[in-house]
C-alpha positions as CSV (number, residue, x, y, z in Angstrom):
1,M,-31.6,22.9,-6.2
2,S,-28.5,23.4,-8.3
3,Y,-26.2,20.4,-9.3
4,E,-23.3,21.8,-7.3
5,L,-25.5,21.9,-4.2
6,I,-26.8,18.5,-4.8
7,A,-23.0,17.2,-5.0
8,L,-22.2,19.0,-1.8
9,L,-25.1,17.3,-0.2
10,M,-24.0,13.9,-1.4
11,F,-20.3,14.4,-0.3
12,S,-21.7,15.7,3.1
13,S,-24.1,12.8,3.5
14,M,-21.4,10.2,2.6
15,M,-19.0,11.6,5.5
16,L,-21.6,11.7,8.1
17,L,-22.6,8.1,7.4
18,L,-18.8,7.4,7.6
19,L,-18.4,9.0,11.0
20,T,-21.3,7.0,12.4
21,G,-18.9,3.9,11.7
22,K,-20.7,2.4,8.8
23,R,-18.9,0.3,6.4
24,V,-17.0,2.1,3.6
25,F,-18.6,0.4,0.7
26,G,-22.1,0.7,2.4
27,A,-21.8,4.3,3.1
28,I,-20.5,5.4,-0.3
29,G,-22.9,2.9,-2.3
30,F,-26.0,4.0,-0.4
31,V,-25.6,7.6,-0.9
32,A,-24.8,7.0,-4.7
33,A,-27.9,4.8,-5.1
34,A,-30.2,7.0,-3.2
35,A,-28.9,10.1,-5.4
36,A,-29.4,8.3,-8.6
37,L,-32.9,7.2,-7.6
38,L,-34.0,10.8,-6.5
39,L,-32.3,12.4,-9.7
40,W,-33.2,10.1,-12.3
41,G,-36.2,7.8,-11.1
42,D,-36.1,4.3,-12.0
43,G,-33.6,4.7,-14.6
44,G,-31.0,5.7,-12.1
45,S,-31.1,2.1,-10.7
46,E,-29.2,1.1,-13.9
47,M,-26.3,3.1,-12.8
48,A,-25.3,0.3,-10.0
49,F,-26.2,-2.4,-12.7
50,S,-23.7,-1.0,-15.0
51,A,-20.9,-0.1,-12.5
52,A,-21.2,-4.0,-11.4
53,M,-20.9,-5.0,-15.1
54,K,-17.9,-2.8,-15.6
55,L,-16.2,-4.3,-12.5
56,M,-16.8,-7.9,-13.6
57,K,-15.5,-7.4,-17.1
58,W,-12.4,-5.7,-16.0
59,Y,-9.9,-8.5,-16.7
60,P,-6.9,-7.1,-14.6
61,L,-9.0,-7.4,-11.6
62,L,-8.2,-11.1,-11.4
63,T,-4.7,-10.0,-10.1
64,L,-6.1,-8.9,-7.0
65,P,-7.1,-12.3,-5.3
66,M,-3.8,-14.0,-7.1
67,F,-1.4,-11.5,-5.4
68,V,-3.2,-11.6,-2.0
69,F,-3.3,-15.5,-2.3
70,M,0.6,-15.4,-3.0
71,G,1.3,-13.0,0.2
72,Y,-0.8,-14.9,2.5
73,M,0.4,-18.4,1.4
74,L,4.1,-17.4,1.9
75,S,3.2,-15.7,5.4
76,E,1.1,-18.7,6.7
77,S,3.6,-21.4,5.7
78,G,6.3,-19.6,7.4
79,I,8.4,-18.9,4.4
80,A,8.4,-15.2,5.3
81,E,10.1,-16.1,8.7
82,D,12.8,-17.8,6.8
83,L,13.5,-14.6,5.1
84,Y,13.8,-12.7,8.4
85,K,16.2,-15.3,9.9
86,M,18.3,-14.8,6.8
87,F,18.6,-11.2,7.4
88,H,19.1,-11.7,11.0
89,V,22.1,-13.7,10.5
90,W,23.8,-12.0,7.5
91,M,23.1,-8.3,8.7
92,G,23.2,-8.6,12.6
93,P,27.1,-8.0,12.7
94,L,26.5,-4.5,11.7
95,P,25.1,-1.5,14.0
96,G,21.6,-1.4,13.3
97,G,21.9,-4.4,11.0
98,L,18.8,-6.2,12.1
99,A,16.8,-2.8,11.8
100,V,18.2,-2.6,8.1
101,G,17.1,-6.1,7.5
102,T,13.7,-5.5,8.8
103,I,13.3,-3.1,6.2
104,F,14.6,-5.6,3.7
105,L,12.0,-7.8,5.0
106,M,9.3,-5.3,4.5
107,V,10.3,-4.7,1.0
108,A,10.1,-8.5,0.3
109,I,6.8,-8.9,1.9
110,S,5.5,-5.8,-0.2
111,A,6.6,-7.5,-3.1
112,M,4.7,-10.8,-2.3
113,N,1.5,-9.2,-0.8
114,G,0.6,-5.7,-2.0
115,L,-0.9,-4.6,1.4
116,S,0.4,-2.9,4.3
117,V,-1.4,-4.8,6.8
118,A,0.5,-8.1,6.0
119,G,3.8,-6.2,6.4
120,M,2.6,-4.8,9.6
121,A,1.4,-8.3,11.1
122,I,4.6,-10.1,10.1
123,G,7.0,-7.2,11.4
124,A,5.1,-6.9,14.7
125,S,5.0,-10.6,15.3
126,I,8.3,-11.8,13.9
127,A,10.8,-8.9,14.0
128,L,9.7,-6.6,16.8
129,P,10.1,-9.4,19.8
130,E,13.6,-10.3,18.3
131,L,14.8,-6.8,18.1
132,L,13.6,-5.9,21.5
133,R,15.3,-8.8,22.8
134,R,18.5,-7.9,21.0
135,G,18.3,-4.5,22.9
136,Y,17.2,-2.2,20.1
137,D,15.6,1.0,21.0
138,K,12.0,0.4,21.2
139,V,11.0,3.9,19.8
140,M,13.1,3.5,16.8
141,I,12.2,0.0,15.8
142,T,8.5,0.7,16.2
143,G,9.0,3.4,13.6
144,V,11.0,1.0,11.5
145,I,8.1,-1.5,11.4
146,Q,5.5,1.1,10.6
147,A,7.4,2.8,7.8
148,G,8.5,-0.5,6.4
149,S,5.0,-1.8,6.2
150,S,3.8,1.3,4.4
151,L,5.6,0.3,1.5
152,G,3.3,-2.3,0.6
153,I,0.9,0.0,-0.9
154,L,3.7,1.4,-3.2
155,I,5.9,-1.4,-4.3
156,P,4.3,-3.9,-6.8
157,P,2.3,-5.7,-6.8
158,S,0.2,-3.0,-4.9
159,V,-3.3,-3.7,-4.5
160,V,-3.9,0.1,-3.9
161,L,-2.6,0.8,-7.3
162,V,-4.9,-1.8,-8.8
163,L,-7.8,0.0,-7.3
164,Y,-6.6,3.4,-8.5
165,G,-5.9,1.9,-11.8
166,M,-9.6,0.7,-12.0
167,I,-11.0,4.2,-10.9
168,A,-8.8,6.1,-13.0
169,R,-9.1,3.9,-15.9
170,Q,-5.2,3.8,-16.0
171,P,-3.0,0.6,-16.9
172,V,-2.1,-1.2,-13.9
173,G,1.1,-2.6,-15.3
174,Q,2.1,1.1,-16.0
175,L,1.1,2.1,-12.3
176,W,3.1,-0.7,-10.7
177,L,6.3,0.1,-12.8
178,A,5.7,3.9,-11.8
179,G,5.8,2.7,-8.0
180,A,8.8,0.6,-8.1
181,V,11.5,3.2,-8.3
182,P,10.0,5.7,-5.7
183,G,9.2,2.7,-3.4
184,L,12.8,1.4,-3.5
185,M,14.2,4.9,-3.3
186,M,12.1,5.4,0.0
187,A,13.2,1.9,1.3
188,G,16.8,3.0,0.6
189,M,16.3,6.3,2.3
190,F,15.0,4.5,5.3
191,M,18.0,2.2,5.4
192,L,20.4,5.1,5.1
193,Y,18.7,6.8,8.1
194,I,18.9,3.8,10.3
195,A,22.4,3.0,9.3
196,I,23.6,6.6,10.0
197,R,21.9,7.0,13.1
198,C,23.1,3.5,14.5
199,R,26.6,4.4,13.5
200,L,26.3,7.9,15.6
201,Q,24.5,6.2,18.5
202,P,25.4,2.4,18.6
203,H,23.1,1.9,21.8
204,L,20.0,2.0,19.5
205,G,20.9,-0.8,17.4
206,P,23.6,-3.0,18.9
207,A,25.5,-5.4,16.7
208,L,25.2,-9.1,17.2
209,P,27.8,-10.1,20.0
210,Q,31.1,-11.7,18.7
211,A,30.4,-15.0,20.7
212,E,27.1,-15.4,19.1
213,R,28.4,-14.7,15.6
214,E,31.1,-17.3,16.0
215,Q,28.4,-20.0,17.0
216,I,26.8,-19.6,13.5
217,S,28.6,-21.9,11.0
218,M,29.0,-20.8,7.4
219,Q,27.1,-24.0,6.4
220,E,24.1,-22.6,8.5
221,K,24.3,-19.3,6.9
222,L,24.3,-20.6,3.5
223,R,21.4,-22.8,4.4
224,L,19.4,-19.7,5.8
225,L,20.4,-17.8,2.7
226,S,18.9,-20.6,0.3
227,A,15.6,-20.7,2.4
228,G,15.5,-17.0,2.6
229,L,15.8,-16.5,-1.3
230,V,12.9,-18.7,-2.1
231,P,10.2,-15.8,-2.0
232,V,12.8,-13.3,-3.8
233,F,13.1,-16.1,-6.6
234,I,9.4,-16.4,-6.7
235,F,8.9,-12.6,-7.1
236,L,11.8,-12.2,-9.5
237,S,10.7,-15.0,-11.7
238,M,7.1,-13.8,-11.7
239,T,7.9,-10.2,-12.5
240,G,10.6,-11.3,-15.0
241,L,8.2,-13.3,-17.2
242,F,5.8,-10.4,-17.1
243,L,8.7,-7.6,-18.1
244,M,10.1,-10.0,-20.8
245,G,6.5,-10.2,-22.4
246,Y,6.2,-14.1,-21.9
247,T,3.1,-13.5,-19.6
248,S,0.3,-10.9,-19.3
249,L,-0.5,-9.2,-15.9
250,V,-3.0,-11.8,-15.0
251,E,-0.9,-14.8,-16.0
252,S,1.9,-13.3,-14.1
253,S,-0.1,-13.3,-11.0
254,A,-1.2,-16.7,-11.4
255,V,2.5,-17.6,-11.7
256,G,3.2,-16.1,-8.4
257,A,0.2,-17.8,-6.6
258,A,1.1,-21.3,-8.0
259,A,4.9,-20.8,-7.3
260,A,4.1,-19.8,-3.7
261,T,2.0,-22.9,-3.3
262,L,4.5,-25.1,-4.8
263,A,7.4,-23.5,-2.5
264,A,5.1,-24.4,0.6
265,L,4.4,-27.9,-0.7
266,F,8.2,-28.4,-1.2
267,K,9.1,-27.4,2.0
268,R,6.6,-29.7,3.5
269,R,4.6,-26.9,5.0
270,L,1.4,-27.1,3.0
271,S,-1.0,-28.4,5.5
272,G,-4.9,-28.2,5.4
273,K,-5.0,-25.5,8.0
274,V,-2.4,-23.5,6.0
275,M,-4.5,-23.6,2.8
276,E,-7.8,-22.9,4.8
277,D,-6.4,-20.0,6.5
278,T,-4.8,-18.7,3.3
279,L,-8.0,-19.0,1.2
280,R,-10.2,-17.6,4.1
281,K,-8.0,-14.4,4.3
282,T,-7.8,-14.2,0.5
283,L,-11.5,-14.3,0.1
284,A,-12.2,-11.7,2.9
285,I,-9.6,-9.1,1.5
286,S,-10.6,-9.6,-2.2
287,C,-14.5,-9.2,-1.4
288,M,-14.0,-6.2,0.6
289,F,-11.9,-4.6,-2.2
290,M,-14.5,-5.7,-4.9
291,W,-17.4,-4.2,-2.8
292,I,-15.5,-1.0,-2.4
293,I,-14.7,-0.7,-6.1
294,L,-18.3,-1.3,-7.0
295,A,-19.5,1.5,-4.6
296,A,-16.8,3.9,-5.9
297,L,-17.8,3.4,-9.6
298,C,-21.4,4.2,-8.9
299,F,-20.5,7.1,-6.9
300,G,-18.3,8.2,-9.5
301,A,-21.0,7.9,-12.3
302,V,-23.5,9.9,-10.4
303,F,-20.8,12.6,-10.0
304,D,-20.0,12.5,-13.6
305,G,-23.8,13.0,-14.6
306,L,-24.1,16.1,-12.0
307,G,-21.0,17.9,-13.7
308,A,-19.6,18.3,-10.0
309,V,-15.9,17.9,-11.3
310,R,-16.4,20.8,-13.6
311,A,-17.8,22.9,-10.9
312,I,-15.0,22.2,-8.8
313,E,-12.4,23.0,-11.4
314,S,-14.2,26.4,-12.1
315,F,-14.0,27.2,-8.3
316,F,-10.5,26.6,-7.8
317,V,-9.3,28.1,-11.2
318,D,-11.5,30.8,-11.8
319,S,-12.9,32.0,-8.1
320,L,-9.7,31.2,-6.3
321,H,-7.2,32.0,-9.0
322,L,-5.1,29.2,-8.1
323,G,-2.6,27.7,-10.4
324,P,-2.4,24.0,-11.1
325,W,0.4,23.2,-8.8
326,Q,-1.2,25.0,-5.8
327,I,-4.3,22.9,-6.3
328,L,-2.2,19.7,-6.6
329,I,-0.5,20.6,-3.3
330,L,-4.0,21.4,-1.5
331,M,-5.3,18.1,-2.7
332,Q,-2.3,16.3,-1.3
333,L,-2.8,18.2,2.1
334,S,-6.5,17.1,2.1
335,F,-5.4,13.5,1.6
336,I,-3.0,13.7,4.8
337,L,-5.9,15.2,6.6
338,M,-8.4,12.4,5.7
339,G,-5.6,9.8,6.3
340,M,-5.9,10.7,10.0
341,F,-9.3,9.1,10.0
342,L,-9.6,6.8,7.1
343,D,-7.7,4.1,5.4
344,D,-6.2,4.3,1.9
345,T,-9.0,2.8,0.0
346,A,-11.7,4.8,1.7
347,M,-9.8,7.9,0.8
348,L,-9.6,6.9,-2.8
349,V,-13.1,6.2,-3.3
350,I,-14.3,9.2,-1.5
351,V,-12.3,11.6,-3.5
352,A,-11.5,9.8,-6.7
353,P,-14.4,11.1,-8.4
354,L,-13.5,14.7,-7.7
355,Y,-9.7,14.8,-7.8
356,I,-8.8,12.3,-10.6
357,P,-10.7,14.1,-13.3
358,L,-9.5,17.2,-11.9
359,V,-5.8,16.3,-12.2
360,G,-6.3,15.3,-15.9
361,A,-8.1,18.7,-16.4
362,L,-5.1,20.5,-15.1
363,G,-2.6,18.7,-17.3
364,F,-0.9,16.4,-15.0
365,D,-0.1,12.7,-15.7
366,L,-2.4,10.4,-14.1
367,I,0.2,7.5,-13.9
368,W,2.4,10.1,-12.0
369,Y,-0.5,11.2,-9.7
370,G,-1.2,7.6,-8.7
371,V,2.2,7.4,-7.1
372,L,1.8,10.8,-5.5
373,Y,-1.5,9.7,-4.1
374,T,0.0,6.4,-2.9
375,I,3.1,8.2,-1.2
376,T,0.6,10.7,0.5
377,C,-1.5,7.8,1.7
378,Q,1.9,6.2,3.3
379,I,2.3,9.7,5.1
380,A,-1.3,9.8,6.4
381,Y,-1.1,6.1,7.4
382,M,1.6,7.4,10.0
383,T,0.2,10.9,11.0
384,P,-1.1,11.2,14.6
385,P,-3.3,11.4,16.2
386,F,-5.4,8.8,14.1
387,G,-3.1,7.5,11.5
388,Y,-4.2,3.9,10.6
389,N,-0.6,2.4,11.1
390,L,-0.4,3.9,14.4
391,F,-3.4,1.8,15.9
392,L,-2.4,-1.2,14.0
393,M,1.1,-1.1,15.8
394,R,-0.8,-0.3,19.2
395,A,-2.9,-3.4,18.8
396,M,0.1,-5.6,17.9
397,A,2.9,-4.4,20.0
398,P,3.8,-5.7,23.4
399,P,2.6,-3.7,26.8
400,E,6.1,-2.1,27.0
401,V,5.7,0.0,24.0
402,T,3.2,2.8,24.8
403,L,1.2,4.8,22.4
404,R,3.5,7.9,23.1
405,D,6.3,5.7,22.0
406,I,4.4,4.8,18.7
407,Y,3.7,8.6,18.1
408,V,7.3,9.7,18.6
409,S,8.7,6.8,16.7
410,V,7.2,7.8,13.2
411,I,8.3,11.4,13.4
412,P,11.7,11.0,11.5
413,F,10.2,8.5,9.0
414,V,7.2,10.8,8.1
415,I,10.0,13.5,7.5
416,I,11.6,11.1,5.1
417,M,8.4,10.3,3.3
418,A,7.6,13.9,2.8
419,L,11.1,14.4,1.3
420,A,10.4,11.3,-1.0
421,L,7.1,12.9,-2.2
422,T,8.7,16.2,-2.7
423,L,11.3,14.6,-4.9
424,V,8.8,12.8,-6.9
425,M,6.8,16.0,-7.5
426,V,9.9,17.9,-8.5
427,F,11.4,15.1,-10.8
428,P,8.3,13.2,-12.2
429,Q,10.8,11.0,-14.2
430,L,11.5,9.0,-11.0
431,A,8.0,7.6,-11.4
432,L,7.7,7.6,-15.2
433,W,10.9,6.7,-16.3
434,L,10.5,2.9,-15.9
435,P,7.1,2.7,-17.4
436,Q,8.1,4.8,-20.5
437,L,11.3,2.5,-20.7
438,H,9.4,-0.6,-20.8
439,Y,6.3,0.2,-22.6
440,G,8.0,2.5,-25.0
441,S,10.2,-0.3,-26.2
């Protein structure tokens, strides 16, 4: 049996196991370990051990539990809710102001947690009921929360970019800086769309009534401003120390986790239950990602040994006579198709052994491609019929928000994301300018 056929058999076996509902790391790890033993005998068992040691020795991986802890601490202690109240008071007088404030909230949550699930949970539990009560159009605000929560995997500290950096062997600090400008650009595009549409159709996002605005004193506004700026200050101090060179990547994550805990303590919200819930959720998320990375490294080692990447490159370039950009676009389309059925980490570990070396062989920058991959994951998250965010929203939304509402709500935001993806592809410096500026100096 040829190595190409073995690689195809491995890939199809893995997909079949995933379709049965098995856990991602279990399906990928089992196929990798079984293939290694069948191909190389007892010596193949060392591949999994080698992958585990490589994972344990990767020092930047310590950032993963630190940033997840920081996000959950701010969320469980109610500090994130203070942030939304601030946006509610200060932006409510504008048409669509609360929806724009929700995007601001999602950006802040993304900068605290690095996961889209956290943004979705906070948006659906805090922002959605308030927006519906204020008479906002349910279709529009459902799309706002889904689109805003997707920013969590692009704006630093993105956990997905940590995984990509581990698998692609690229510096996480550069990946985070590369995702910052496209992430903020996309958030700005969302807010611009909301502001224009609510200006043209005021009934979709009514402003706060004049009588209610007059009831809120300037003293109360300033109090909410100071309370809401606490998580923003934590993030800026953490990233500022890192960018100025005073702390390393891991040290800055520890600063963020410690600052979030001290903020909760200072506000007298650090109870035993808050700490227990935060630690439990942090441990669950961190262990899940570590198992996935371990399985991906093992699978990638087997694929490297088979030479499958070179075979795929030869198939695209020599057999189909496709150019580098055509191959890149086909890869992005395949991500969107897979995103209808899988989450971002599953997509990454399934195709990383194939795509990442191929991208490098085609002459593309792997830091830039990490941003392309992440934006494509955001689009896939929200693409019917089985987008990951669609079903998260369905599970968290009140009964009056139907599945049809959820499907319709994402259409304009998916178009905006596709436009942002095109801009980053056409103008790579949108992603590469900031890391080149910082690390070049």
